[in-house]
C-alpha positions in Angstrom: -13.2 -50.0 -172.0 -15.7 -47.9 -170.2 -15.5 -47.0 -166.6 -17.9 -45.3 -164.2 -16.1 -43.1 -161.8 -18.4 -42.2 -158.9 -17.7 -39.2 -156.7 -18.6 -39.1 -153.0 -17.7 -37.4 -149.8 -14.9 -38.8 -147.6 -16.7 -40.6 -144.7 -13.7 -39.8 -142.5 -13.8 -36.0 -143.2 -15.9 -33.7 -141.0 -19.2 -32.6 -142.5 -19.1 -29.2 -144.2 -21.9 -27.0 -145.3 -19.4 -24.5 -146.8 -20.5 -23.5 -150.4 -18.2 -24.3 -153.2 -16.2 -21.3 -154.3 -16.2 -20.2 -158.0 -12.5 -21.1 -158.6 -13.1 -24.7 -157.4 -16.2 -25.1 -159.5 -14.4 -23.7 -162.5 -11.6 -26.2 -162.0 -14.0 -29.1 -162.1 -15.6 -27.7 -165.3 -12.1 -27.3 -166.9 -11.5 -31.0 -166.0 -14.7 -32.0 -167.7 -13.6 -30.0 -170.7 -10.2 -31.6 -170.8 -11.7 -35.1 -170.7 -14.2 -34.1 -173.4 -11.5 -32.7 -175.7 -9.4 -35.8 -175.1 -12.3 -37.8 -176.4 -12.6 -39.9 -173.2 -15.7 -38.4 -171.6 -19.0 -40.1 -172.4 -21.0 -38.3 -169.7 -20.5 -36.4 -166.5 -23.3 -35.4 -164.2 -23.9 -34.3 -160.6 -26.6 -35.9 -158.4 -28.8 -33.6 -156.4 -28.9 -34.8 -152.8 -31.4 -32.1 -151.9 -34.1 -33.7 -154.1 -36.0 -36.7 -152.8 -35.1 -39.9 -154.6 -36.9 -43.3 -154.5 -35.6 -46.8 -153.9 -37.2 -49.6 -155.9 -36.7 -53.2 -154.8 -38.4 -56.6 -155.2 -41.2 -58.0 -153.1 -42.9 -61.2 -153.9 -41.3 -61.3 -157.3 -42.4 -57.8 -158.4 -40.8 -54.4 -158.4 -42.1 -52.2 -155.5 -41.2 -48.8 -154.0 -39.3 -49.2 -150.8 -39.1 -46.8 -147.9 -36.2 -44.5 -148.2 -33.6 -43.9 -149.4 -32.3 -43.5 -145.9 -28.6 -43.0 -146.8 -26.4 -41.0 -144.5 -25.1 -37.9 -146.2 -21.6 -39.2 -146.1 -22.7 -42.1 -148.2 -24.3 -40.1 -151.0 -22.9 -40.2 -154.5 -22.4 -36.6 -155.5 -21.9 -37.3 -159.2 -20.2 -39.4 -161.8 -18.0 -39.5 -164.8 -18.5 -42.1 -167.5 -15.3 -42.4 -169.5 -14.1 -44.6 -172.3 -10.3 -45.3 -172.1 -8.1 -48.3 -173.0 -7.5 -49.6 -169.5 -8.0 -49.3 -165.7 -4.7 -47.7 -165.5 -5.8 -44.9 -167.9 -9.0 -44.5 -165.9 -6.9 -44.2 -162.7 -4.7 -41.6 -164.3 -7.7 -39.5 -165.2 -9.1 -39.8 -161.7 -5.8 -38.7 -160.2 -6.0 -35.5 -162.3 -9.5 -34.6 -160.9 -9.5 -31.4 -159.0 -9.8 -31.4 -155.2 -12.1 -29.2 -153.1 -15.7 -30.2 -153.9 -16.5 -32.1 -150.7 -19.0 -34.3 -152.6 -16.1 -35.5 -154.8 -13.4 -36.2 -152.2 -13.5 -40.0 -152.9 -13.5 -41.3 -156.5 -14.4 -44.9 -157.0 -13.7 -46.5 -160.4 -16.1 -49.1 -161.6 -15.4 -51.1 -164.8 -18.4 -51.4 -167.0 -19.5 -54.7 -168.5 -18.0 -55.2 -171.9 -19.3 -57.6 -174.6 -16.2 -59.8 -174.0 -17.4 -60.3 -170.4 -20.6 -62.0 -171.5 -20.9 -65.5 -172.8 -21.7 -65.7 -176.6 -25.1 -67.3 -176.1 -26.2 -64.4 -173.9 -24.8 -61.9 -176.5 -27.0 -63.6 -179.1 -30.0 -63.3 -176.7 -29.2 -59.6 -176.2 -29.1 -59.1 -179.9 -32.4 -60.8 -180.5 -34.3 -59.2 -177.5 -32.9 -55.7 -177.9 -31.6 -55.3 -181.5 -31.4 -51.5 -181.5 -29.9 -51.1 -178.0 -27.5 -54.0 -178.5 -25.8 -52.1 -181.3 -24.8 -49.4 -178.9 -23.8 -51.9 -176.2 -21.5 -53.7 -178.6 -19.6 -50.4 -179.1 -21.1 -49.3 -182.4 -22.0 -45.8 -181.4 
């Protein structure tokens, strides 16, 4: 099963502009390496809050650019881990091993990804026909 673990600041913690020290940063990189060597890490990236993003929504049935994003800094996602493990319990155990000290990663939220078994068979067939190449990766044949 795949899980997306998002990392964000603790909304209850005081804001800090303190730069990350080298030891803390290295601890996070060692954690990435540990997950990679264990064969569970699919992807891990940080998100850059200093760069301007864009929100795209729907207006009158069409995609359109919305004003914003106007998200408070305490609500920003600082990064993510995409992992492939047997269960939510395994994902939780990996999250509990994540280092502490990078303010943008104080709160980890584990999101289960949609699995083919979550989708009715008629929709799986529609996926296979509409997106034959992509559906092979979606079905776990990577």
